[in-house]
Wavefront OBJ file of the C-alpha trace (Angstrom):
o trace
v -14.317 257.146 152.152
v -13.223 258.036 155.759
v -16.430 259.049 157.132
v -14.732 262.715 158.509
v -16.947 263.433 161.465
v -15.393 260.204 163.432
v -12.205 260.593 161.575
v -10.144 260.395 164.943
v -10.918 256.752 164.698
v -8.573 256.454 161.588
v -5.773 257.781 163.178
v -4.607 255.722 166.051
v -2.310 256.083 168.721
v 1.290 256.923 167.858
v 4.132 254.863 168.132
v 6.325 256.380 170.966
v 4.378 258.079 174.328
v 4.143 262.037 174.254
v 7.531 263.521 174.896
v 5.482 265.862 177.252
v 3.788 263.556 179.682
v 2.700 266.164 181.957
v -0.691 268.121 181.198
v 0.125 271.430 179.312
v -1.063 274.384 181.112
v -4.600 275.801 179.838
v -7.893 274.273 179.275
v -7.225 271.111 177.184
v -8.139 271.626 173.217
v -8.717 268.025 172.682
v -11.802 266.279 173.547
v -11.756 263.463 176.517
v -14.177 261.203 173.789
v -11.695 261.940 170.718
v -8.836 260.802 172.939
v -10.283 257.364 173.811
v -11.376 256.868 170.711
v -8.285 257.509 169.235
v -6.439 255.698 172.143
v -8.450 252.375 171.491
v -7.910 252.247 168.081
v -8.158 248.758 166.560
v -4.497 249.685 164.437
v -1.919 249.283 166.953
v 1.345 249.776 166.647
v 3.527 249.614 164.793
v 1.630 251.375 162.671
v 1.507 255.354 162.832
v -0.405 258.312 162.050
v 0.076 260.295 158.646
v 2.444 263.017 157.712
v 1.573 265.674 155.655
v 2.839 269.015 155.010
v 0.282 271.460 153.498
v 2.342 274.063 152.144
v 5.296 273.022 150.269
v 6.710 275.108 146.908
v 6.974 273.638 143.703
v 7.833 274.998 140.052
v 7.867 273.977 136.574
v 11.630 272.613 135.566
v 11.836 275.553 133.425
v 11.713 278.131 135.748
v 14.632 276.646 137.410
v 16.589 276.405 134.442
v 15.500 279.811 133.550
v 15.140 281.911 136.924
v 16.340 284.728 135.991
v 13.853 285.876 133.019
v 11.171 284.686 135.850
v 12.118 286.940 138.295
v 11.890 289.542 135.725
v 8.664 288.322 134.470
v 7.314 288.623 137.992
v 8.529 291.247 141.029
v 7.399 289.312 144.133
v 9.600 285.756 142.547
v 12.266 288.078 141.816
v 12.860 289.379 145.735
v 12.435 286.145 146.659
v 14.888 284.373 144.531
v 17.446 286.952 143.909
v 19.899 284.794 145.826
v 21.926 282.358 143.651
v 21.064 279.599 146.934
v 17.507 280.481 147.238
v 16.448 277.182 145.789
v 13.843 275.946 143.464
v 12.445 272.728 143.907
v 10.644 270.492 141.131
v 8.142 267.364 141.921
v 10.838 265.027 141.991
v 12.488 267.092 144.624
v 9.771 267.019 146.903
v 9.324 263.247 146.633
v 13.048 262.680 147.766
v 12.182 265.391 150.490
v 8.862 263.410 152.112
v 10.792 260.116 151.745
v 14.068 261.727 153.410
v 11.490 263.590 156.530
v 9.348 260.474 156.562
v 6.054 262.036 155.615
v 3.198 260.345 153.313
v 2.265 263.670 151.020
v 2.271 267.105 150.891
v 0.335 270.174 149.827
v 2.168 271.529 146.462
v 0.595 274.736 146.699
v 0.567 277.500 143.512
v 2.508 280.443 143.014
v 0.528 284.105 143.214
v 2.029 285.052 140.143
v 1.056 288.702 138.848
v 0.485 287.796 135.129
v -2.736 284.951 134.486
v -0.589 283.621 131.974
v 2.567 282.486 134.549
v -0.476 280.563 136.734
v -1.506 279.153 133.798
v 1.993 277.938 133.044
v 2.499 277.097 136.546
v -1.398 275.062 136.750
v -0.396 273.208 133.431
v 2.418 271.608 135.500
v 0.656 271.250 138.966
v -2.127 269.076 136.792
v 0.858 267.058 135.403
v 2.144 266.495 138.908
v -1.103 265.310 139.861
v -1.281 262.752 137.414
v 2.059 261.650 138.324
v 2.684 261.866 141.456
v -0.934 261.058 143.556
v 1.555 262.309 146.769
v 1.710 265.631 145.677
v -1.784 267.538 146.402
v -1.316 270.600 144.251
v -3.715 273.824 144.548
v -3.811 276.085 141.720
v -2.815 279.343 141.138
v -4.687 282.648 140.785
v -4.901 285.645 139.630
v -8.594 286.793 141.450
v -7.400 290.985 139.976
v -7.958 289.272 136.197
v -11.434 287.333 136.298
v -10.336 285.970 132.983
v -7.699 283.657 134.281
v -11.041 281.887 136.655
v -11.596 279.449 133.717
v -7.773 278.418 133.661
v -8.240 277.802 137.269
v -11.939 275.793 137.215
v -9.916 273.765 134.712
v -7.187 272.988 136.716
v -9.434 271.739 139.490
v -11.188 269.647 136.765
v -8.226 267.927 136.345
v -7.892 267.239 140.109
v -5.841 270.052 141.800
v -6.965 269.775 145.279
v -7.759 273.718 146.536
v -6.681 277.384 145.284
v -3.920 279.231 146.270
v -1.219 280.612 147.620
v -3.178 283.731 146.868
v -0.309 286.733 147.193
v -2.508 289.827 147.504
v 0.642 292.018 148.142
v 1.912 290.832 144.947
v -0.895 290.419 142.895
v -2.621 294.294 143.285
v -5.408 293.524 145.552
v -6.767 293.559 149.169
v -8.298 290.533 150.680
v -11.096 292.890 152.026
v -11.458 294.837 148.350
v -14.914 295.147 148.133
v -16.368 293.819 151.176
v -17.707 296.453 153.224
v -19.737 297.483 150.307
v -20.682 293.929 149.531
v -19.159 293.220 146.647
v -16.003 291.556 147.396
v -13.389 291.570 144.427
v -12.798 287.704 145.326
v -16.488 286.725 145.320
v -15.942 285.188 141.901
v -13.168 283.041 142.716
v -15.112 281.979 146.179
v -17.968 281.326 143.965
v -15.512 278.791 142.374
v -14.249 277.216 145.141
v -17.906 276.455 146.875
v -18.822 275.073 143.566
v -15.840 272.948 143.217
v -15.666 272.354 147.096
v -12.304 273.402 147.788
v -10.315 275.434 150.146
v -8.565 278.871 149.406
v -4.953 279.222 150.684
v -3.756 282.977 151.079
v -0.563 284.716 152.442
v -1.206 286.405 155.461
v 1.726 288.200 157.085
v 2.291 289.362 160.189
v 1.962 293.476 161.053
v 4.879 293.552 163.639
v 8.022 292.312 163.706
v 11.293 292.169 161.413
v 10.907 292.735 157.912
v 11.624 290.342 155.252
v 11.505 289.240 151.338
v 8.265 288.370 150.708
v 6.790 289.276 153.848
v 4.283 292.060 152.525
v 1.320 293.716 153.806
v -1.605 291.131 153.724
v -2.951 292.264 157.441
v -4.962 289.476 159.669
v -7.676 292.478 159.570
v -8.023 292.066 155.659
v -8.132 288.099 155.962
v -11.045 288.130 158.597
v -13.247 290.390 156.864
v -12.553 288.381 153.961
v -13.677 284.962 156.344
v -16.315 287.177 157.619
v -18.055 287.434 154.382
v -18.277 284.312 153.081
v -19.162 282.066 156.157
v -18.982 278.407 155.740
v -16.400 278.874 153.044
v -13.282 276.845 153.822
v -9.971 279.265 154.050
v -6.333 278.775 154.991
v -4.334 281.460 156.652
v -0.663 280.640 155.514
v 2.012 281.536 158.263
v 0.006 281.474 161.086
v -2.461 284.164 159.789
v 0.001 286.488 160.590
v -0.826 286.436 164.428
v -4.845 286.729 163.888
v -5.380 283.290 166.140
v -4.223 284.764 169.058
v -7.410 286.999 168.571
v -9.282 283.852 168.485
v -10.605 284.147 172.682
v -12.735 287.195 171.291
v -16.236 285.596 170.814
v -16.704 287.638 167.554
v -13.068 286.822 166.130
v -13.543 282.758 166.726
v -17.071 282.927 164.874
v -15.960 284.848 162.207
v -13.065 282.161 162.013
v -15.196 279.176 162.063
v -14.043 277.392 158.702
v -10.690 278.816 158.885
v -7.075 277.004 159.210
v -3.823 278.213 160.215
v -0.506 276.703 158.450
v 2.169 276.808 160.433
v 4.383 277.252 156.913
v 8.122 278.939 157.985
v 7.467 279.078 161.281
v 11.150 278.828 163.094
v 11.598 281.975 161.369
v 8.605 283.642 162.641
v 8.009 282.308 166.272
v 9.194 280.607 169.313
v 8.288 276.784 169.203
v 5.128 278.125 171.739
v 3.149 279.186 168.734
v 1.709 275.546 168.903
v 0.534 275.609 172.312
v -0.703 279.138 172.351
v -2.956 278.596 168.911
v -3.894 275.203 169.992
v -5.533 276.692 173.177
v -6.619 279.990 171.360
v -8.538 278.238 168.668
v -8.205 274.223 169.199
v -5.786 272.434 167.807
v -7.751 270.649 164.889
v -7.239 274.306 163.077
v -3.704 273.935 162.576
v -1.975 272.557 159.598
v 1.501 271.277 159.380
v 3.640 273.650 156.939
v 7.121 273.774 156.461
v 7.329 276.246 153.256
v 9.464 273.674 151.762
v 11.860 274.038 150.015
v 12.916 277.670 152.178
v 13.110 275.064 155.037
v 13.857 271.221 155.202
v 10.403 269.545 156.220
v 12.075 267.580 159.107
v 13.415 270.930 160.556
v 10.178 272.218 160.582
v 8.922 269.267 162.172
v 10.592 268.917 164.932
v 9.182 272.149 166.188
v 6.052 270.159 166.524
v 7.557 267.160 167.978
v 9.179 269.308 170.889
v 6.263 271.463 171.494
v 4.343 270.895 174.923
v 1.681 269.080 173.451
v 0.178 265.301 173.708
v 0.676 262.591 170.915
v -3.254 262.839 169.878
v -2.455 266.457 169.686
v 0.611 265.910 167.245
v -1.024 263.570 165.041
v -3.530 266.053 164.418
v -1.079 268.748 163.380
v 1.198 266.807 161.277
v -1.334 264.991 159.145
v -4.657 264.118 160.423
v -5.927 267.486 159.919
v -4.992 267.956 156.767
v -6.696 264.620 155.979
v -9.582 265.986 157.612
v -9.461 268.616 155.564
v -9.066 267.502 152.202
v -11.191 264.200 152.770
v -8.456 261.674 151.078
v -8.473 259.064 153.870
v -10.203 256.112 154.404
v -10.308 253.698 157.490
v -7.926 251.328 156.064
v -5.151 253.567 154.843
v -5.204 256.416 157.339
v -1.786 255.564 159.218
v 1.725 254.413 157.527
v 3.462 251.565 158.902
v 6.760 251.868 160.744
v 10.171 250.115 159.516
v 8.853 247.675 162.327
v 6.469 247.023 160.401
v 8.074 245.382 157.288
v 11.428 244.856 159.068
v 14.259 247.149 158.122
v 13.984 247.721 154.418
v 13.016 251.041 154.196
v 12.772 250.607 149.876
v 10.616 247.731 150.484
v 8.559 249.980 153.001
v 8.874 253.089 150.513
v 7.994 250.759 147.374
v 4.932 249.108 149.319
v 3.494 251.825 151.419
v 3.691 254.527 149.163
v 2.658 253.786 145.479
v -0.553 252.984 146.163
v -1.318 254.425 149.424
v -2.535 257.759 147.833
v -3.337 256.870 144.315
v -7.297 257.258 144.795
v -6.290 260.572 145.227
v -6.718 261.073 141.739
v -8.244 257.889 140.666
v -12.123 257.118 140.389
v -11.800 256.331 144.222
v -12.075 259.881 145.462
v -15.024 262.352 144.138
v -13.706 265.120 141.848
v -15.625 267.343 144.097
v -15.629 267.089 147.822
v -17.028 269.111 150.721
v -13.846 269.607 152.799
v -15.806 269.970 156.168
v -17.416 266.493 155.533
v -15.575 264.680 152.958
v -19.013 263.753 151.336
v -19.211 264.197 147.465
v -20.972 267.159 146.067
v -22.502 266.930 142.242
l 1 2 3 4 5 6 7 8 9 10 11 12 13 14 15 16 17 18 19 20 21 22 23 24 25 26 27 28 29 30 31 32 33 34 35 36 37 38 39 40 41 42 43 44 45 46 47 48 49 50 51 52 53 54 55 56 57 58 59 60 61 62 63 64 65 66 67 68 69 70 71 72 73 74 75 76 77 78 79 80 81 82 83 84 85 86 87 88 89 90 91 92 93 94 95 96 97 98 99 100 101 102 103 104 105 106 107 108 109 110 111 112 113 114 115 116 117 118 119 120 121 122 123 124 125 126 127 128 129 130 131 132 133 134 135 136 137 138 139 140 141 142 143 144 145 146 147 148 149 150 151 152 153 154 155 156 157 158 159 160 161 162 163 164 165 166 167 168 169 170 171 172 173 174 175 176 177 178 179 180 181 182 183 184 185 186 187 188 189 190 191 192 193 194 195 196 197 198 199 200 201 202 203 204 205 206 207 208 209 210 211 212 213 214 215 216 217 218 219 220 221 222 223 224 225 226 227 228 229 230 231 232 233 234 235 236 237 238 239 240 241 242 243 244 245 246 247 248 249 250 251 252 253 254 255 256 257 258 259 260 261 262 263 264 265 266 267 268 269 270 271 272 273 274 275 276 277 278 279 280 281 282 283 284 285 286 287 288 289 290 291 292 293 294 295 296 297 298 299 300 301 302 303 304 305 306 307 308 309 310 311 312 313 314 315 316 317 318 319 320 321 322 323 324 325 326 327 328 329 330 331 332 333 334 335 336 337 338 339 340 341 342 343 344 345 346 347 348 349 350 351 352 353 354 355 356 357 358 359 360 361 362 363 364 365 366 367 368 369 370 371 372 373 374 375 376 377 378 379 380 381 382
């Protein structure tokens, strides 16, 4: 297991120089010492940093086959998948997309179903996925408005799922900050479960301004911030750039409340200009950014091009495109933190994939990784 306190050692310099050799404007968010460690790693090119998509969606095949039935069962699912062209992906589709985009693994997030029975159905599938596809790291679907569903979430985590979410409060009938002011947070039982299992919680958050779109909802950054402040130390992932919450990271009290918060970039090309990566890195630090595509809403490589073209240096891009997710979930060791490029194994990409992919993440569902891992340190918990 990689020592996540010094995980930069696990990510050696990328194979290509930064496309923006000039120094970015504003304060640096990657320390000189960290860059020195990264650039002096013993793992030199042609190895490359790991690439992790931290936000994709996959569904059981029966959902894809009977879309109309599930649209009737869940209003938000029905809204988002009303168009026949709105694609539903399975685990096999996701693996093919990872190969096509040149990514090593992905966090496959659960759906925020309103009915706990649908959460259970989805989780049964995600447990099977975790056992069959070590490159897919599923998060458990949860319905916090019904505490009876938490037993099923706990069983899914015990079976190998890596986190909880995506919560969709606007679709599930609650607000993130329900009861927080009175000290009786509705989400307290779910947070207690996450703490006991040592896993992060991912939630949908949407920007309170700008255009409307299917699935936007009304999950305000302020409500998410209140939740994070109520449970200090619990790792949260705020999807879709947290609805713009990182922009307030220059306020000391807001920054303090976000000490255990990460932000993913899911659907970013539909919401923000590419400069958002540089701005958020300046406001809260590059180490808090997780690349997410929201596949199949967007192709993974389409979303990743915005990172590759942003005003970031090589170390920052490597962190966003995979290193930060690896640190959060704690699944890499010193020997496997970088993937060989085709140059390392010749031009036979099928041989590259069969040798590199098959065993590289097998430890994620095996005995090599503690089932309960502290996302902040990577150390096993009892």
